[in-house]
C-alpha positions, 0 to 999 in steps of 0.5 A: 813732795806734798808738804801738806800730806808727806806722800809724793807728788805724782805725775800721770800719762794717760796715751790714746789713740784717736780711732773712736770716741770710746778711747777719747772719752775713757782719757777724759773721764781717767784725767779727770778722776786724777785732777781729782786725787790731792796726790796727783799734780799733773795728768798729761792727754795725749794721743798716740796717733799724732807722733804717728805719720797721716798715711799710718793714722789714716790707716789706723783709723780705716782699720778699727773702724772698720773691725768695730762695724764688721768684726766686734767680736774679734775686737771684744774676743780679742781684749779678753785674750790680752787682758785675762794673761796670766791669770788664774782660771776658774 
């Protein structure tokens, strides 16, 4: 408990994948934003791919890079579908 404000302290876990620089840059920006909040006392940024084997890391990274280069609309469209689930349309 944060004794100065009577509010709970928070710990934040930021999970990213080191496939492409955008994921890392976004996670770093989130980390910096979290560190500026007094109620957040601990921030950990973890690369999820560190917890996989080398074969999977290589496959994932190469697949992601290939998709970004060859099928960017597939990635953007897929993300819109995932993030818009459950939202009212119109």
